N, C-alpha and C positions, 0 to 999 in steps of 0.2 A: 515603418513607412508611416502611412497615415491612416485616417478616419475621415470619413467626410460627411458631408450631406448638405442638401442647398435646396433651394425652393424658389420658384417665382411667382410674381405677382405684382399687384403696384408698391407693395410693402412685403416684409416679412423673409427675412431670411433664416437658415435654420444651421444651427451651429452643434458639432459634434465635439465634445468634450474640447472645448477650446480655451486659450489664454488669449488675449489682444496683444499682439506681438507690438513691441516697439519701448520707447524709453520715457514715454509720456506718463505724468501721473494722474490725468484727467484733464477735462476741460470744463470750463465752468459755464454752464447753460442755465438760462431762467426757463425752467420747463414749467412752470405755473402747474406744477402736479401734487396732487394731494392725495395721500393713501386711503385706500377705500377697502376695510376690512371685508366687506363682503365680497367684493371681488379677489380678495387674496384666499379668501375660505372656498371660493370657487374653484381655484387655481389648485389649491391643496386640499382636498375634499377626501381623503382617505386616511385611515387610521392605522395600516398596516401596510407592509411591501404587498404588492399586487402579484409578484410574481415570486413567490418563496422557493416554487422547485426549480428555479434557475439559479445555478450556482456558476459563476464564470470561472472560477478558482478550482473546480472537482476535477479529480484525478481518478478514473477506474483502477481496479486492480492491474489490468492489462498495461496502462500506460505506467504505473508505478513500478512493475516488474522491468520494463523496457528499461526505465532510467536506470535502474538497480544493476542491472545486468551489464550497461555500458561504463556507469561511474565506478561501480565497484561499492564494495561493503565494507573494505578497510578503513580506517581513519586517514584522512585526506585533507591538505591545508585547504583553507576558505580560496585562496586566490585559486589553486588548481580546480578547484569545485566551478567558479564562476566560469573560467575558460573553457572546460569539458563541457558545461551544459550549453553553452553559447554554440561549440564546435557541433555539439547534439542538434542541435536547431538547424543551422544553415549548412554543415557539410554536405555535399552531394554524395558521399557514401553513408549519409546518415538520414536524420529526417527530412534533409535538403527542401527547407519552407522556402517557398518564395511568396513575394509579395502581392496581394491581390486587393483592390478595394471593393469588391462584389458585397459585401456584408461583413458584420462585426461577427467574431467565433466568440465561444467559450474555448477553456483551455482544452478539454477533449476534443471538441469540433475542430479546432485547429490541427490537433495530433492527427487525426484521421483525414484531413482535407489536404494535409500538406500544404496549404496558403492561408494567408491572411492580413488584414494590415495591423498596424504597429500595437494597438490596443488588444487584439485579438492574440497577437505572437505573445505580448509580455504578460496576459492573463497565463499562458501555457509556460514562462520562464519563471515569474513568480511562483506557481504551483510546484514546479518541479524543483526550483532551489528550493522551499522551505521544505520540499518533503526530504533532500537529503541534508537538511540541517544547516543550510546557508542564509544568512539574514539577505533578506531581499523586500522591497517597497515600491510601490510606483511612484513614478516623477513625471510632472509633466514639464514642458519646455516650452518658453515663448522663443519662436523662431519665426522665420519668414513664412508668412502664408501661403497655402498654394492653393490656387482657386481651380475649378472645375465647375462644367456645366452637365447638369443631368436632366433629362428630359426638358421642362420648365422651370428647372429649380437651378438656384447658382451655391457653389457649395464650396466651402472654407474649409480646408483641411489643417489641424493642427498636430502637434507630437507628444507622443509619451514614451517613456523607457522605464526601465527597471535600475535600480542601485540598492547597495547594501555596504554593509561595513566587512572589511575583511582583516582589518587590523586596528591596533589603537588609532592611529591616524589616517589608514588607507580606505578608500571607498573604490567599488568596482562600477562601472556602468554598462549595461547590458543594451545593446541599440539595435535598430532595424537598418538604422541611416548613419554611416560614421561622422558626416560631417555636421552631427548636432554638437557633437564635443567641443567645437570650436566657439561655440555661442556660450560666453561666459557670464556667470552671476545671473543666469536665466531659469534654473531649474527651481523647481516646489516638488518636495516630497508629499504627497498626499497619502489619506488614509483608503484602507479596502473599502470603504463606506463610499468615499468621494469617488473611487475607481468604479464601483460598483454604478453609482449614478451617473458617471460618464458612460457606461456601457449600455443604460438604457437610453440615454439620452443618443447616442449612437441609433439604437434599434429604431428609436423614433422618428430621426432623420430618415433612416433608410426605409420603414414604411412611409413616410410621405413621399418618397420616392417612387415608392411603388404606386402611390395613389390611393394609398389607405389612410385616409386622413384621422378618423378613429382610433384604428390601432395605433398610429403615431402617437395622437394625442394622450393616450394610455401609457404609452411608454416615455414620455416626457414627464408627464404627471407623476409619475413612478420615481423618477429621476429627480425631481423637486422634493419629492416628499422624504427621498432619502437625504438629498442635501439642498435644503433650500436656499442656500448662498451661492447655486452656481448661476452667476451670469448670463451664461449662454444659454443653456437650459431655458431660462427665464424668456432669453430671443426667440430660442426656438418654439417655444409655447405660445407667444405672440403670431408666430407665421401660422402655426397651426391653428389657431383661432382665426387668423384673418381668413384661410383658406375657410373654414366652416361659417365665414360672415357672421362673426361675433365681433365686432369692432368694438364694444366697450372692453372685452377682455384683451382683444390684441393689443389695443392702446395700453391698457394697465401694464400689460406683459412687459411691452417694450420699455416703459417708463421705468417699471422695477427693477428689469436687467441695469437699465443704468442707474438707479439708486442704489445697486450693490455694487457697481463697478463703473463710475463715471467715465472710463477710459473705453468703453463698449461702443466702438466704432460701427459696428452692425447694428446695434439698436439706434443709434443716431441716423443712420441711413434708412432704416425701415419709418423711423416715426416723421422723417423728412417726407417720404415718399406719402406716408400715410395721411399726413396734413396735406401735400400738395394734390393729391386725389380729391380730398375734399374741399378743396378751395381755400384751405385756411393758410395761403401763401405766406403770410409773415410768420407764423409759427414754423411752415417748412423750412424756410430760408434760414430759421436761426440754429435748426439743427445742420442742415448743409452747410453751413458756416463753421459749427462746431466741429463738425466732420473733416472738415478742410484743414482747419487749424491743427488737428491732432494730426493728420496725415501729413502736413509740413515737416514737423518735428519728428515723423515716424522714419528711421532710414530702411524697414523694410517695404513700408509703402514704396518709397523712391526704386528699390531694387526690383519691386513687382511691376512697376511701370517701366523700369529701363528692360526688364524680360519681355515686356507687352511690345514696346518700340524694337527690339532686338528682332523678337519673331515675325515683325511686319518688314523688316529691311531698313528700318529706320536707325542706322549706328550712330547718327551723331546725335539725335535725342536719348538715343541708349547711354550713350557714353556721359552726357549730362546728368541722367538720372544715378547711374551708378557713381560717379563722381559725387553727386550730393549725398548717396547714399554714405560714401566713405567718411564725406566731412562728418556727419552725426554720428559713425559708428566704424572708427578705422580699426579695430580690430575683428573685423568679420573675413575670414579669407575669402568666402563666395564672392563678395563684393567685387575684391580685387581680381579675382577669376574672371568674374562677368566682364570687369572692365577691360581686360584682357582678350575678351572676345571682340567686344566694341570696336576697340583700336585695330584689331585684326582686320574687321569688315571694314574699316576706313581706310587701311593699306599702311597704317602707320607702328610698323614693326618694332621702332624704337621704343615708342610710348608703351606697346604691347608688351615687350620685354621688361619693361619696369613695372608695369602691372602684375605680371608673372611673379618677378623678384620678390614685390611688396607681400603678395600672397603667401610666398613661400617663408617670408620672414614672419610674419604671424604665426603660420603652422611652427615654424622651428621655436618659437617662444612658448609654446605649449609643451606638455611633459610627455607627449607621445613618442614612441620610438620612431626612428627612420623609416621604418616598414609602414607602421600605421599612418604615419605623414604623406607616404608614396600612394598608401591605398585611399586615403580622403582625397587627394587630388584626382585619383582615377575615377573616382565615385562621381566626383562633381564634372569631369567630363563626359563621362555616361549620361547623367542627368541632362547637360546642357544640350547636348547633341539631341537629346528627346523633345527641345523645346517647340512646340507646335502653335500657330497662331490661334487652331480654333480651341486650344484648351487655355487659352489665356483671357481672362475677361477684365474688364475695369470695373473694378465692385465699387468704386467711390463718387463716380460720376452722378451728382443728384438726379438728373433725367433718365438714368438707367432704368429699364422695365423691368429688370430681374431682382427679385429677393434675394437675400443675403442670409445664409445659414451657416451653422459651425458643426464640425464634427472633429473627433480627434482619431489620427491615423498611425 
């Protein structure tokens, strides 16, 4: 499932292990930005990992024995191992791990807590897989973002899972949320170092949630020491410095996030708010327009806006947003299923049935079995039934007073 984090103020949002969802390759903005090596040196001011004692993939002897006893020591096919390990995690008669966004855990912590977000659970899956000889790597997914509010922070959750080779041309995917598999060509296999950086980025976001800005700053800076190319960690760093009233470092961090990834709409929003508060309206408007251009071409933005409208009972607007999402990305089953709900709310049963059939057509085009496709449909239904207006915020509105943060879930 997900990892999140968020933060409010006039600027600054946190990001946990995140990719900017959408199809844009970036937006052209005249930023009047000049790289300042002195500020960069302040951001990355360490020469080694500050938390070497933390190993997200560590397995104790107890956990290793548990895995060996249930997987067996006889030679097994990789496909068998991949399947059995997932059953070991989620079966109610095994570990029965359940989703929780309270905090990001190490593999050992998840094993004992029996709960965790996606990054936490993938730490355990990857560690167990490697212990039994199965190829396993972390994989980030560009997907529909999930927004939530924590205290005075706005959180954006993004997704991670695990993958590995099980044959000459076959790969498995281990996931906490089955609908992710529907989103084609959005996967990015990352190194263990990058995954470790995401872990500390999450810890930093969570510390900020708890009001501990200094600890949050330390974790996020450690993430950037490990992976200085993480645009979302730079955005979170800006949010932390903003909370600590260091405007120069906050501005630099937001700009550097865009230097790395010019489609980072959170950094655009944060800079827009940063300049608006300081009375630099022309510069603020420039970033607001850039964020708006990005969102117009981002199908997941329209999907999120549709969910917002649906939660508020505005089924007509929800229908329009979902239809726009489908125009931009017709091969996303969730969009068609959401459109079905909007039509149902409008009392248009014929159109609702057509949308449902379109979703099933998209699913049928996948390589999944009928059983897996049915499970994905049920998963969407359960998720959609939990939609609550209070948990859906509109992050792109320039006048919004909440800051945006990222984290992986």
